[in-house]
N, C-alpha and C positions, 0 to 999 in steps of 0.2 A: 073548227077555227083553226086558221094558220095562222103558221109557226111566224115569228116576225125576227128577219133574220139582221142581228144590229151592226150598222156601218160605223166603223174604226175612222174616223178621222186625224189621220197624222196630224203632231202640231208641226208646227212649220221648223225648221231647225233652226236655232239663232244666229246671226252673222256673229264670229267670234271678236271682241274690238281689240283695237290697235292696240294695244299691250298685253294682251291673250297670243296674240301674232305674236308679237317680238317677242313674249317667255320662251315660244316654245320653237323656238330659231337656237337659244341657249344651248342648251345640249349638245346640237351640232356643232356650232361654235367654237364650245367649245374643244369639242374633236378636234374640229382644224388646226386651232390651235396647237394644241399636242402634236398631232403628230406634224404642222411646219415646222412648230418648234426644235423637235427631236429631232431633223433634219436640219438647220442648225446649227443645234449643238452637236451635230455630229460630224460634219465639216471639221468646227471650229476644234473640235475634239482631238481629229485626226490630223491635224494638221499643229495643233501646240504635239501633238506624241511624234512628231518630225521634228520638228524644232529642237524639240528636248533632246535626244537619240540622234541627232542628223541625219537625219534622215531624207531622204528626196521620195515622198509620196505624192500616188496621182491626184493634183487637186480635182478632188469632186466634191461642186457646191452645192448648197444647200438645196436646191431647186427639185433636181435630180433625187438626191435624198424623201424631200417630201415624195415626191410621185413612188418613188421606189414601196418608201412606207404604208400611203393609203394601196400601194395593191397587194402586198399583201394583208390589213385587217383588213376590205373586202372581198377578197379573194378565201381568206382562208381562217376570218373568225367570223366578216362580214357586219355590216352597217347598222345600228341599232335603230329600229324602226322612229325612235324617238329622238333618233340627232340629224331624220335624214332632211325636215326641213332645213335644218342649218346648212348642210352641205352641202344642197343643191344653192346656197345664197353664191358656190364659188365661182360664177361665172360675173356675180357684180361685184366681185373683192377683184377679178382680170380685169375689168373695165375701169375700177374704178382704181387700179396700179398701172395701167398705160395712162387712164387724163394724167395722174401725177404726175406720171412718167416726164410729160411736157414741161415740166421744171427746166430737165436737162436738155431741154434742145431749145436753141432762143435760134431766132429766125436762119442767124447765119450755117447752124449746122442742118435743116433741111436743106437750104439751095444746097448743099455737098451730096444728099442725093441724087440734087444733074439730072439735065434731062439725057444722056443715056443711061442710067441706071430705071427716067419713068418710062424710057422706051423698054428696055427691059422687060419690067412688070407687063403693057400690052403684048407685050412679047409670048409673054410664060403664057398669057390671060388663052389667047389664039389657039396656043403649043396644046394648053390642059386641054382646052374641049374637042380639040383633033384627034387625038391618043383616044382619050376613053370614051370619047365614041366610037371611034372604030376600033379599040378592044372591046366595048361592051356588045356590038355586032357581030364582030367576030364571036363569040363566045356565047351567043344567043337571048343574055340578060331580055329583062324587058323595058319595052319602048321607054317607058317616066325611069324609072330603074336611072339609063345609061343620061338623061337628063341629068338627073340629082346629083351624078357621079362627077358629072361634068362638072355641073359648077359646083360641087361643094369643093375639085382638085384646083378649078384655077383659081378660086373665091377667096373661100376659110371658112372651108372644112367644115363642122360640124355649125357652124352659124347658119352658113349659107345654105346648107339641107333645110334645115327646121323656115327658113325663111320660104325657100322655092315649092316646098312641098303644100305648103297650100294657098299659093301662090298655080302650082302646075295641077292644082289636084291629084296630088300619087297619094296610093295608099299607105297606111303607116309602114306595113310590112315591107314597101318598096325603099322608104325614110329607114326602117330600122338598118334593114341592110345597107345601102349605103351608109350610116354612119358606119357601122361594125366597121364596115373595108379602109374606110378613111383612118378609124383609131387604130386599126390594128397597124399600121405604118407611123403613128407619135411618137410613141418614145422610143420606138427600133432610129426615129432621128436624133434622140437627146444621144445616142452613142456612138451610130456613124456618122454623124455631120462634124462634130470636133474630131473623129478619128481624123476622116479625110481633108478638111481644113490645113490641121496641121502638118499630113505629109505632102499634101503639094506647098504646102512654106506660104496661106494664101491671106494679105492681106486683112487685117481687120474692116475692112471697106468692104473686101469683093467674096470674106466669106459672110457677111454681118448682108450683105445684098443677096447671096447665093440663097442665104435659107430663109429671107423674107420673101426669096423667088419658091422657093422650093414645100417649105413646107405647108400645112394649108393650117390647123388650130394656129390661135393668134400667143397663145400659153405653150404649146412648144415651139413655135418658130419665139417666143422671147424667151423661154429657155436656151433653147442648142445656141439661141445668142449666146446670152449672158456666160454661158457655158465655158466659152470660147476665149471671149473678154469682154471687158465693160465697155470698149470703144465700138467693136461686133454686134453687140449687143447693141446697142441705138442701130449703128445702119439696119439692122435685123424688124425692128419694129419701127425704121423708118418706112421700108421697102413693102412689109407687111401692114401697116397703116394707110398706105397708097394702096395696095391689092386688096384689101377692104371698106375705102369708096365704093369703088368701083360695083356694090353687093344688088345694089338699086338696080344697075343698070343691064345688071348679067340676068339676072333673077326677073326684075320688066321682057328682056328679048327674050327667055325662053314660056312665060308665058304668053306673050302674044300667041308665039311660034303655035302653043297648043293651044289657043283660040282657036287661030286658024285651022286646026287639025280636030276641031268640035270636041276639045279632051281636057277642056278649060273654061271657068266660066268668064264671061265680057269682062274688060278691063272698063272703067267710069275714065275717072281723071285720074291721066298718070301720072300727074306732078304729084299728088297726094301717094300714089302707090308708091313712084320715088322715094318719100319724106316719109311714108309709115316702113320701106324694108331696111333704108339708108342707117348704116351706126351709130346712133350718136353721139356714144364718147371719143368720138372720133374728132368727132367739134370740139370736145371737152378738153384733147389735148390740144389742136392747134390752138381755143383760148388761153392755157396756162402756159403756151409756149410765148405767144404773144406778148402775155406780161411778165415772162422770164427776158423775151429780148427788152420789151421798154424797163425793164429794171425796176419794175413794180415788186421784186422781193431784195430784202438785205441776202447777205449771204447764208447765215444763219436759218434763216424760213427757207431758203431753198434745199438747202442741208435734213431740214424737218421737215419738208417737202419728198424730197427723194427720198430720206428713209421710209415714210409712210406708203409709198410704195413697193417698197422690198417689201411693210410687213404684210400690204393685201398682197402681191403677190405668192409669199411663202402661203397664205389664206386656200389662195387658186389652185396653187401646184398640187397642197394637200389633196384640196378637190377634186383635182384630176382623177389621181390614182383611188379617191375612193368610189369616186362613181365608173368605173370600169373594170369589167363586170369579166374575165378574162373565157369563165365557162359559157358566158353567153355570146360571145363575140366568136367561138369556137362550133355554133351550133345552128350560126346563118346558114351556111350554106357555102360552097366554096368554088364556083364558079363567082361571084361576085367578089370576094377575096382573092381570088387569085387575079383580076381588073386590078382592083385596088393594087394590088401587090408591084406586076406591074407595071400596070400605069404608071402608078407612083416614085419605083424606079426609075423611068424610061422619062418623066419629066424631069426629076432631079438631072438624070445625068447629062440633059440638054441644054436644064438650064445652067448646069454647070460648066458645058462647052461656052454658054454664051456668056457667061460673067466672064468666064476667064480669057475669050474673043477681046474683051470689052477692057478689059482690063486696064489698056495703058491711057483711056480715056476714065478712070474712076478719080484719078487723082487730084 
C-alpha cells in the first residue's frame, strides 16, 4: 500500500488592520519623542545654566542633541525591534516639518532666493555630477555605483539614491555603498559648516545658500542651517528645496542614459516617470507658502504651525540618529567612502567659493 504524503497548505497571512498598523507605530514614536525631547531639554538646560551662572556657553541646538542621543542609543544599546516601525516614520516627520515650515515663507521670502541663487543651484548640480563621476572612475568603482553617488551628491542624498536605484536597475549593494558614503558626511556638516560660516563671517543668506547647495540630505541641511541662525535656516531650506525639485529630471536623465547602454528597463511615459519621482512635499511647502502670502493664517495660527514644524523636525532628527549604524558604515569598504569624502569636500569647497564670489549679488 502506497503511503500518502499529507499536503500542508499554509493559511494566507491576514493583512493587518489600519488600527493594528497604527498601534505598531506607537513604541517607535514614543522613542522618537523621548530622544527628541531629551535634545530639547538638554539645549534649554545648558542655556539656563549659563544664564544662572553668567557664563557664555556654546549654543548647541536641540537638533544636534537629538541626533547625538539617537546615535548613542542606536550604536550602544540598539533600537528594539518593537520600535523599528515607528522609528522608520522619521522621513515622514521631516517632510511634514518642511511642509509646515512653508507658513514662514511668504512669496516675498521665496523671491529673495533670487536668480543668482538659482543659478548657483544649477552650477552645483553640474559640479557634483562631474566631480563624483571623475573620482568614481579614478578609483575604479562600478559604473552604476558612480551614477548613484553622482545623483546623491548633486540632488538630495539618500532620497535621490533610493529613487534612482530602481530607475537604473542598480544592485542593492551599490545602493547601500552609495548611501553609506553620503551619510558618512552628513553628521560632519552639522559641526563643520557652522564653524566655517562663523569663521568667515558669512551673512545668513550666504551661509544658508551654501548649506542648501553643499549638504546632501534635507534633514542635515535643515539642521545645519538652523544651527547658524533662524534666517540662515530659512535660506538653507529654500536652496535645498530648489535642489530637491530637480530630482525627477536628474533621475530621468540617468535612467535614459542606462537604457541606451542596455543597463536599465525602457521608460514609457516620461511625464508619469517625472511625477512619480518628484518630491510631493515640495508642492505642500509651496502651497502653505501661498496661503501665508495671501494672509490665510492669523498670527496665532502661523505661530502654531511653525511650532508644529519644530516638533516634526524634533522627531525627524531623533530618527536620523537612531537609523545611523556606525558599524555598518565602517563595513562598507574604503573606496566608496574615500570617493564620498573627497567628493563632498571638493563640492563643499567649490560651492563655498561660488557663494562667496556671488555674495555681492545676493543681498
